[in-house]
Backbone as numpy.savetxt, mean C-alpha at the origin, in Angstrom:
# Nx Ny Nz CAx CAy CAz Cx Cy Cz
-24.69 15.93 10.51 -23.49 16.71 11.13 -22.25 16.24 9.99
-21.51 17.01 9.38 -20.76 16.68 8.28 -19.18 16.23 9.03
-18.79 15.16 8.57 -17.67 14.67 9.35 -16.40 15.36 8.57
-15.38 15.96 9.26 -14.10 16.42 9.11 -13.36 15.08 8.39
-12.32 15.50 7.41 -11.11 14.48 6.84 -10.68 14.01 8.23
-10.15 14.63 8.98 -9.49 14.08 10.22 -10.34 13.33 11.29
-11.70 13.49 11.08 -12.59 12.05 11.98 -12.80 11.30 10.88
-12.67 11.27 9.41 -12.83 9.86 8.80 -11.30 9.22 9.11
-10.08 10.19 9.26 -8.91 9.34 9.17 -9.00 8.54 10.55
-9.46 9.02 11.35 -9.41 8.03 12.99 -10.32 7.11 12.76
-11.59 7.25 11.99 -12.35 5.99 11.72 -11.70 4.89 11.14
-10.68 5.50 10.09 -9.83 4.27 9.21 -9.00 3.48 10.03
-8.28 4.20 10.92 -7.33 3.73 11.75 -8.03 2.72 12.70
-9.11 2.93 13.07 -9.69 2.10 13.85 -10.07 0.73 13.42
-10.47 0.98 12.36 -10.89 -0.06 11.05 -9.85 -1.09 10.93
-8.51 -0.79 10.71 -7.60 -1.55 10.48 -6.66 -1.88 11.45
-6.68 -0.94 12.94 -6.64 -1.66 14.05 -7.32 -3.01 14.70
-8.80 -2.42 14.57 -9.87 -3.58 14.88 -9.52 -4.85 14.10
-9.23 -4.90 12.92 -9.32 -6.04 12.05 -7.82 -6.51 11.90
-6.80 -5.68 12.26 -5.73 -6.13 12.16 -5.08 -7.62 12.05
-5.32 -8.40 13.04 -5.24 -9.91 13.45 -5.62 -10.86 12.14
-7.08 -10.61 11.84 -7.76 -11.17 10.85 -7.17 -11.23 9.34
-6.94 -9.66 9.21 -6.09 -9.27 8.03 -5.00 -9.93 7.65
-3.87 -10.07 8.63 -2.69 -10.73 8.65 -2.94 -11.98 8.43
-3.87 -12.86 9.26 -3.78 -14.16 9.18 -4.27 -14.54 7.60
-4.84 -13.82 6.86 -5.46 -13.97 5.46 -4.11 -13.71 4.56
-3.29 -12.93 4.97 -2.09 -12.53 4.30 -0.73 -13.53 4.36
-0.82 -14.01 5.40 0.08 -15.10 5.64 -0.27 -16.46 5.30
-1.58 -16.79 5.09 -1.93 -17.98 4.64 -1.85 -17.91 3.15
-2.13 -16.80 2.30 -1.83 -16.47 1.02 -0.06 -16.88 1.13
0.71 -16.22 1.44 2.24 -16.12 1.41 2.45 -17.60 1.57
1.76 -18.61 2.32 2.35 -20.01 2.61 2.17 -20.59 1.12
1.36 -20.26 0.13 0.96 -20.87 -0.80 1.83 -20.85 -2.11
2.11 -21.82 -2.65 2.97 -21.84 -4.07 3.16 -20.40 -5.00
4.14 -19.85 -5.05 3.93 -18.80 -5.83 3.89 -17.63 -5.55
3.61 -17.12 -4.28 2.98 -16.19 -3.95 4.23 -15.36 -3.43
4.91 -15.64 -2.64 6.66 -15.17 -2.39 7.14 -14.77 -3.33
7.38 -15.54 -4.35 8.42 -15.50 -5.31 7.33 -13.86 -6.32
6.21 -14.24 -6.57 5.79 -12.83 -7.54 5.66 -11.80 -6.75
5.62 -11.56 -5.54 5.64 -10.29 -5.10 6.92 -9.91 -4.93
7.75 -10.73 -4.47 8.92 -10.16 -4.66 9.54 -9.55 -5.80
9.35 -10.33 -6.89 9.35 -9.62 -8.48 8.66 -8.41 -8.83
7.41 -8.67 -8.04 6.68 -7.40 -8.52 7.40 -6.12 -8.33
8.12 -5.75 -6.95 8.84 -4.94 -6.31 10.39 -4.66 -6.87
10.82 -6.01 -6.70 12.49 -6.31 -6.92 12.77 -6.06 -8.45
11.91 -6.00 -9.70 12.23 -5.97 -10.86 12.35 -4.53 -10.93
11.97 -3.55 -10.21 11.79 -2.30 -10.82 13.35 -1.68 -10.12
13.77 -2.14 -8.91 14.81 -1.72 -7.86 16.01 -1.37 -9.02
16.45 -0.06 -9.05 17.57 0.45 -9.48 18.93 -0.30 -8.94
20.08 -0.37 -10.00 21.16 -0.88 -9.44 21.78 -0.34 -8.07
22.15 -0.63 -7.01 22.65 -0.45 -6.13 21.56 -0.17 -5.00
20.69 -0.55 -5.31 19.24 -0.22 -4.01 19.52 -0.75 -3.01
19.44 -0.35 -1.81 19.63 -0.69 -0.42 18.56 0.08 0.45
18.24 0.89 0.69 17.34 1.59 1.57 16.25 1.72 0.90
15.06 1.05 1.50 13.77 1.02 0.80 12.57 1.26 2.21
11.88 2.09 1.49 10.54 2.60 2.58 9.36 1.79 1.99
8.82 1.44 2.99 7.23 0.76 2.87 6.41 1.41 3.23
5.70 2.55 2.40 4.48 3.07 2.53 3.08 2.49 2.95
2.53 2.78 4.29 1.46 1.78 4.59 1.68 0.49 4.58
2.74 0.10 5.31 3.15 -1.39 5.65 2.04 -1.97 6.10
1.26 -1.66 6.45 0.09 -2.83 7.41 0.80 -3.77 8.26
0.56 -5.09 8.32 1.18 -6.21 8.91 2.58 -6.54 8.48
3.43 -5.61 7.76 4.58 -5.71 7.11 4.79 -7.04 6.39
4.13 -7.10 5.52 4.40 -8.62 4.86 5.23 -8.28 3.83
5.15 -7.33 3.12 5.90 -6.88 1.94 7.33 -6.18 2.29
7.41 -5.47 3.30 8.40 -5.41 3.88 9.32 -6.09 4.29
8.85 -7.34 5.02 9.58 -8.44 5.13 10.10 -9.42 4.01
9.42 -9.25 3.31 9.55 -9.95 1.91 10.68 -9.49 1.17
11.04 -7.97 1.53 11.92 -7.19 0.72 13.21 -7.26 1.56
12.77 -7.28 2.89 14.24 -7.46 3.87 14.68 -8.67 3.59
13.83 -9.87 3.15 14.56 -10.96 3.03 15.31 -11.34 1.77
15.23 -10.39 1.00 15.90 -10.20 -0.27 16.91 -9.45 -0.15
17.42 -8.90 0.86 18.68 -8.19 1.45 18.30 -6.60 1.32
17.32 -6.26 1.26 17.16 -4.73 1.49 17.08 -4.22 2.95
17.52 -3.09 3.14 17.17 -2.27 4.18 15.78 -1.48 4.32
15.15 -2.33 4.80 13.50 -1.77 4.97 12.95 -1.33 5.93
12.55 0.09 5.69 11.55 0.58 7.30 10.10 0.69 6.54
9.56 0.49 7.25 7.89 0.18 6.95 7.18 1.42 8.16
6.11 1.94 7.32 5.62 3.07 8.43 4.05 2.75 8.01
3.35 3.10 9.05 1.51 2.89 8.96 1.07 3.87 10.14
0.17 4.11 10.17 -0.75 4.98 11.09 -1.72 3.84 11.97
-1.89 2.58 11.62 -2.51 1.68 12.72 -1.66 0.94 13.34
-1.50 1.43 14.76 -1.09 0.67 15.93 -0.98 -0.75 15.87
-2.30 -1.31 15.37 -2.73 -2.73 15.55 -1.77 -3.68 14.36
-1.95 -2.70 13.18 -1.25 -3.52 12.05 0.08 -3.29 12.61
0.83 -2.12 13.11 2.36 -2.28 13.35 2.59 -3.27 14.57
1.79 -3.70 15.55 1.68 -4.79 16.21 1.96 -5.95 15.63
1.17 -6.54 14.70 1.34 -7.82 13.90 2.79 -7.38 13.16
3.07 -6.69 12.32 4.38 -6.63 11.96 5.49 -6.76 12.80
5.35 -6.24 14.07 6.49 -6.09 14.98 6.71 -7.33 15.56
5.61 -8.17 15.84 5.73 -9.49 16.21 6.59 -10.36 15.24
6.60 -10.07 14.36 7.54 -11.08 13.30 9.04 -10.75 13.12
9.26 -9.94 13.74 10.64 -9.28 13.56 11.73 -10.19 14.13
11.43 -10.73 15.28 12.49 -11.55 16.13 12.93 -12.77 15.71
12.22 -13.19 14.44 12.32 -14.49 13.79 12.72 -14.08 12.25
12.98 -12.89 11.97 13.57 -12.68 10.77 15.18 -12.64 10.84
15.55 -13.00 9.61 17.33 -12.96 9.85 17.70 -11.65 9.12
17.05 -10.46 9.03 17.33 -9.38 8.34 15.79 -8.21 8.67
15.39 -8.06 9.93 14.24 -7.34 10.12 14.65 -6.08 9.47
13.17 -5.36 9.32 13.00 -4.14 9.04 12.57 -3.55 10.29
12.44 -2.12 9.98 12.33 -1.40 11.12 10.45 -1.05 10.92
10.05 -0.93 12.03 8.40 -0.16 11.77 8.24 0.78 12.85
7.53 1.82 11.82 7.36 3.27 12.71 5.92 3.38 12.46
5.51 4.36 13.33 4.40 4.78 13.27 4.12 6.09 12.71
3.92 6.37 11.27 4.00 7.92 10.48 2.78 7.60 9.69
2.51 8.94 9.23 1.71 8.75 7.97 2.67 8.32 6.75
1.77 7.56 6.15 2.36 7.13 4.77 2.31 8.51 3.88
1.31 9.00 3.57 1.07 10.17 2.83 2.45 11.49 3.14
2.83 11.48 4.45 3.87 12.36 4.70 5.12 11.83 5.37
5.74 11.20 4.94 6.64 10.07 5.31 7.78 11.32 6.11
8.09 11.14 7.41 8.96 11.80 7.98 10.75 11.68 7.90
10.91 11.60 6.68 12.38 11.37 6.38 13.18 12.19 5.49
14.55 12.32 6.09 15.11 13.48 5.27 15.49 13.75 3.93
15.37 14.62 3.03 15.52 14.61 1.74 16.61 13.41 1.29
16.74 12.67 0.08 17.83 11.83 -0.63 18.01 10.83 0.01
17.27 10.14 1.22 17.75 9.10 1.69 17.51 7.89 1.45
16.52 7.66 0.58 15.98 6.33 0.17 16.17 6.05 -1.60
16.39 4.89 -1.61 16.71 4.14 -2.67 15.45 4.04 -3.66
14.66 3.42 -2.74 13.20 3.24 -3.57 12.13 3.23 -2.38
11.18 3.71 -2.73 9.89 3.92 -2.00 8.65 3.10 -2.61
8.53 2.09 -1.68 6.96 1.15 -2.24 6.12 1.20 -1.67
4.74 0.45 -2.12 3.50 0.34 -1.22 2.76 -0.62 -2.13
1.90 -1.10 -1.48 1.04 -2.12 -1.72 -0.51 -1.83 -1.55
-1.49 -1.57 -2.25 -2.62 -1.41 -2.01 -2.73 -0.16 -1.33
-2.03 0.92 -1.35 -2.24 2.17 -0.41 -2.84 3.32 -1.29
-2.60 3.44 -2.93 -2.60 4.37 -3.58 -4.18 4.99 -3.17
-5.15 4.12 -2.76 -6.45 4.90 -2.57 -6.72 5.54 -1.72
-5.81 5.35 -0.56 -5.78 5.85 0.86 -5.79 7.36 1.31
-4.59 7.99 0.61 -4.54 9.56 1.18 -5.43 10.19 0.65
-5.44 11.19 2.23 -6.92 11.99 2.21 -6.30 13.35 1.01
-5.15 13.75 0.75 -4.90 14.59 -0.27 -4.06 13.65 -1.09
-4.25 13.03 -2.11 -3.66 12.67 -3.43 -2.93 13.54 -4.19
-3.17 14.31 -4.38 -2.16 15.02 -5.52 -1.09 15.79 -4.72
-1.04 15.91 -3.25 0.04 16.13 -2.57 1.03 15.28 -1.86
0.59 13.91 -1.75 1.28 12.74 -1.29 2.41 12.49 -2.02
2.19 12.56 -3.40 3.61 12.02 -4.34 4.91 13.03 -4.45
4.12 14.54 -4.04 5.18 15.55 -3.61 6.22 15.12 -2.28
5.37 14.71 -1.21 5.76 13.94 -0.14 6.79 12.90 -0.36
6.57 11.97 -1.25 7.30 10.91 -1.63 8.60 11.14 -2.25
8.46 12.39 -3.34 9.46 12.71 -4.11 10.80 12.92 -3.22
10.18 13.48 -2.29 11.42 14.36 -1.24 12.43 13.19 -0.90
11.91 12.20 -0.30 12.89 11.42 0.73 13.84 10.51 -0.38
13.64 9.94 -1.74 14.25 9.35 -2.84 15.27 10.55 -3.08
16.36 9.41 -3.52 17.64 9.97 -3.46 17.49 10.31 -5.31
18.29 10.98 -6.05 18.49 11.38 -7.25 18.64 9.95 -8.18
17.22 9.28 -8.95 17.44 8.10 -9.60 16.68 7.32 -8.70
16.23 7.40 -7.30 15.54 6.39 -6.86 13.99 6.29 -7.51
13.57 5.23 -7.00 12.21 4.74 -7.68 11.27 4.68 -6.91
10.14 5.29 -7.08 8.85 5.34 -6.63 7.77 3.87 -7.04
7.12 2.88 -6.56 6.59 1.91 -7.13 5.38 1.52 -6.08
4.23 1.56 -6.91 3.07 1.15 -6.00 2.23 0.07 -6.72
2.00 -0.88 -6.23 0.65 -2.03 -6.87 -0.64 -1.46 -6.17
-1.35 -1.30 -6.95 -2.74 -1.27 -6.53 -3.97 -1.67 -7.73
-5.24 -1.64 -7.23 -6.50 -1.71 -8.02 -7.53 -0.72 -7.66
-8.24 -1.08 -8.90 -9.71 -0.14 -8.95 -10.64 -0.72 -7.62
-10.70 -0.33 -6.43 -11.62 -1.22 -5.65 -12.95 -0.74 -5.70
-12.75 0.62 -5.78 -14.11 1.24 -5.63 -14.85 1.45 -7.14
-15.81 0.94 -7.44 -16.72 1.30 -8.63 -17.23 2.81 -8.40
-17.83 3.07 -9.59 -17.97 4.55 -9.30 -19.35 5.13 -8.50
-20.19 4.22 -8.05 -21.18 4.45 -7.08 -20.98 3.55 -6.03
-19.84 3.13 -6.00 -20.09 1.82 -4.79 -19.64 2.39 -3.41
-20.27 2.15 -2.35 -19.88 2.80 -1.14 -19.39 1.71 -0.05
-18.63 0.51 -0.80 -18.30 -0.39 0.27 -19.11 -1.13 0.95
-20.61 -1.28 0.59 -21.33 -1.92 1.36 -21.61 -3.21 0.83
-22.53 -4.33 1.51 -22.52 -5.60 0.78 -23.98 -6.07 1.46
-24.59 -7.39 0.48 -26.14 -7.30 0.81 -26.08 -8.18 2.11
-25.00 -8.96 2.26 -25.20 -10.14 2.93 -23.47 -10.00 3.61
-23.54 -9.39 4.93 -21.83 -8.89 5.05 -21.55 -9.49 6.66
-20.34 -9.70 6.58 -19.83 -10.29 7.98 -19.42 -8.58 8.67
-19.25 -9.21 9.82 -18.81 -7.92 11.02 -17.94 -7.11 10.47
-16.56 -7.72 9.77 -15.38 -6.78 9.36 -16.32 -6.07 7.99
-16.90 -6.63 6.89 -17.67 -6.21 5.96 -18.47 -4.65 6.34
-19.28 -4.87 7.26 -20.25 -4.23 7.94 -19.23 -2.81 8.31
-18.09 -3.42 9.24 -17.32 -2.18 9.85 -16.87 -1.40 8.64
-16.21 -1.69 7.42 -15.56 -1.40 6.37 -16.37 -0.22 5.87
-18.08 -1.09 5.77 -18.83 -0.06 4.87 -19.12 1.10 5.77
-19.12 1.04 6.93 -19.43 2.02 7.98 -18.27 3.04 7.80
-16.89 2.49 7.75 -15.73 3.61 7.96 -15.61 3.96 6.51
-15.76 3.09 5.79 -15.39 3.85 4.13 -16.68 4.34 3.49
-17.69 4.93 3.96 -19.08 5.06 3.42 -18.56 6.17 1.95
-19.98 6.56 1.35 -19.77 7.42 0.41 -19.14 8.82 0.62
-19.36 9.18 1.72 -19.14 10.60 2.26 -17.39 10.44 2.57
-17.06 9.17 3.52 -15.74 8.81 3.34 -14.76 8.95 1.94
-15.34 8.32 1.28 -14.58 7.78 -0.08 -14.25 8.91 -1.03
-15.89 9.99 -0.78 -15.55 11.26 -1.34 -14.46 11.99 -1.09
-13.71 11.78 0.10 -12.52 12.63 0.53 -11.32 11.59 -0.04
-11.42 10.86 -0.68 -10.05 9.91 -1.07 -10.18 10.38 -2.96
-9.21 11.05 -3.01 -9.04 11.70 -4.45 -8.59 10.44 -5.37
-8.19 9.78 -4.93 -7.75 8.20 -5.81 -8.37 6.97 -5.87
-9.23 7.25 -4.81 -10.20 5.73 -4.44 -10.74 5.37 -5.67
-11.41 6.22 -6.69 -12.01 5.92 -8.17 -11.10 6.24 -9.18
-9.92 6.97 -8.97 -9.39 7.48 -10.10 -8.81 6.63 -11.12
-8.82 6.68 -12.31 -8.31 5.80 -12.98 -6.88 6.01 -13.06
-6.20 5.25 -14.01 -4.96 4.99 -14.13 -4.26 6.04 -14.82
-4.89 6.71 -15.82 -4.00 7.99 -16.15 -4.26 8.95 -15.70
-5.19 9.33 -14.62 -5.21 10.42 -13.58 -4.00 10.03 -12.82
-3.54 8.86 -12.35 -2.67 8.77 -11.12 -1.39 8.92 -11.59
-1.32 8.55 -12.78 0.12 8.80 -13.69 0.43 10.44 -13.90
-0.61 11.02 -13.96 -0.34 12.65 -14.48 -0.12 13.55 -13.26
-0.63 13.06 -11.97 -0.40 13.44 -10.71 1.03 13.23 -9.91
1.35 11.99 -10.28 2.85 11.54 -10.28 3.87 12.49 -11.04
3.31 12.77 -12.46 4.37 13.86 -13.31 4.39 15.03 -12.99
3.30 15.45 -12.36 2.66 16.84 -11.63 3.99 17.05 -10.66
4.01 15.99 -9.85 4.76 16.06 -8.50 6.21 15.94 -8.56
6.94 16.01 -10.16 8.12 15.70 -10.28 8.81 14.62 -10.98
8.00 13.63 -10.69 8.45 12.42 -11.30 8.70 12.21 -12.83
9.68 11.41 -13.52 10.13 10.95 -14.72 9.63 9.52 -14.79
9.96 9.31 -16.09 9.54 7.85 -16.45 8.37 7.13 -15.82
7.32 8.10 -15.60 6.20 7.23 -15.18 5.23 6.28 -16.01
4.98 5.14 -15.49 4.45 4.38 -16.26 3.51 3.23 -15.36
2.76 2.64 -15.88 1.37 1.65 -15.43 1.44 0.57 -15.96
1.87 -0.63 -15.48 2.17 -1.95 -16.21 1.08 -2.67 -15.53
0.33 -3.42 -16.54 -0.50 -4.35 -15.69 0.32 -5.14 -15.29
-0.17 -5.93 -14.03 0.35 -6.82 -13.33 -0.42 -8.50 -13.00
0.15 -9.23 -14.30 -1.00 -10.37 -14.11 -0.84 -11.42 -13.10
0.32 -11.39 -12.98 0.91 -12.45 -11.74 0.10 -12.81 -10.98
0.12 -11.74 -9.87 -0.59 -11.74 -8.49 -2.06 -11.80 -8.99
-2.86 -11.25 -9.86 -4.01 -11.34 -10.50 -4.59 -12.84 -10.41
-3.37 -13.63 -11.48 -3.60 -15.05 -11.76 -3.72 -15.83 -10.31
-2.72 -15.27 -9.31 -3.04 -16.02 -8.06 -4.18 -15.88 -7.12
-4.84 -14.60 -7.35 -5.74 -14.12 -6.60 -6.60 -15.43 -7.18
-6.89 -15.25 -8.37 -7.86 -16.40 -8.71 -7.63 -17.76 -8.46
-6.39 -17.98 -8.49 -6.65 -19.75 -8.25 -6.46 -19.90 -6.78
-5.66 -18.88 -5.88 -5.77 -19.10 -4.42 -6.81 -18.52 -3.66
-7.68 -17.67 -4.24 -9.11 -16.89 -3.49 -8.43 -15.50 -2.67
-9.69 -14.93 -2.83 -9.29 -13.64 -2.24 -9.95 -13.44 -0.47
-9.62 -12.46 0.04 -10.68 -12.22 1.27 -11.85 -12.35 1.26
-12.76 -12.73 2.01 -14.27 -12.34 1.97 -14.78 -11.03 1.86
-15.55 -11.02 0.82 -16.21 -9.33 0.38 -15.49 -9.32 -0.67
-14.08 -9.65 -1.04 -13.38 -9.36 -2.43 -13.95 -9.85 -3.20
-13.26 -9.70 -4.62 -13.36 -10.41 -5.87 -11.88 -10.06 -6.49
-11.31 -10.98 -7.34 -9.97 -10.77 -7.77 -10.13 -9.79 -8.65
-9.01 -8.78 -8.66 -9.57 -7.27 -9.70 -8.00 -7.01 -10.13
-8.20 -6.41 -11.34 -6.91 -6.16 -12.23 -5.99 -5.79 -11.19
-4.75 -5.63 -11.60 -3.79 -4.78 -10.73 -2.70 -4.04 -11.67
-2.22 -2.92 -11.18 -1.30 -2.19 -12.33 -0.10 -1.98 -10.99
1.02 -1.91 -11.67 2.27 -1.49 -10.84 2.55 -0.32 -11.68
2.60 0.63 -10.72 2.69 2.22 -10.96 4.15 2.38 -10.47
5.16 3.07 -11.51 6.52 3.34 -10.92 6.83 4.39 -11.90
8.15 5.16 -11.41 8.36 6.25 -11.53 10.03 6.62 -11.02
10.32 7.37 -11.45 11.94 7.63 -10.77 12.03 9.32 -10.73
12.55 9.34 -9.54 13.37 10.97 -9.30 14.41 11.12 -10.09
14.25 12.36 -10.87 15.54 12.82 -11.87 16.48 12.99 -11.05
17.86 12.61 -12.01 19.04 12.64 -11.09 20.20 12.39 -12.32
């Protein structure tokens, strides 16, 4: 029986909620290592236009990018569909000097008024929207004129890769089940190249669209190691601006 896209989305939410604590443990261990926080702060902060204050973090997960940017002085809202991930993010708010706000909402269709955000950011989210060509149009709307869209991502799925592994942990097996070939086929950007992503952003109305290699986080991945079942992957920082 063919699964619907909505059923796949529910399966993905269950996966991220089930493994939220383990995912966050790895993220926090990485952020404790030399150079990590500074590299990610630069990856997003270097693209922020003058006067940036309101920042939306799409697919915030366990909130670590949102927390980093909030520590840099931005007013950050992070959204995600995984209740487990949001629980991890909210657990860190009490000890943060300038805490973000975390909301359960769809990163592909953020429920915010037009023109209220100075910047919209994401890390490792681009491959996940079910309707990738439509999502950038939804991201265009909450940005103020001159606001920026910034996304860091890599090519996580090879052309014929279904996410499986020859000898897998329970988490890897769950990932392979949730993101099998049929599921990944619903994700327009899962195997999309850099040029395709840039073209879709331009079609959504963004200007000054570019994709820059991001060598610093890649070098840190090679130095500090990545999560089990992963390997260091070249990363790009996609950036664009709403005309104004």
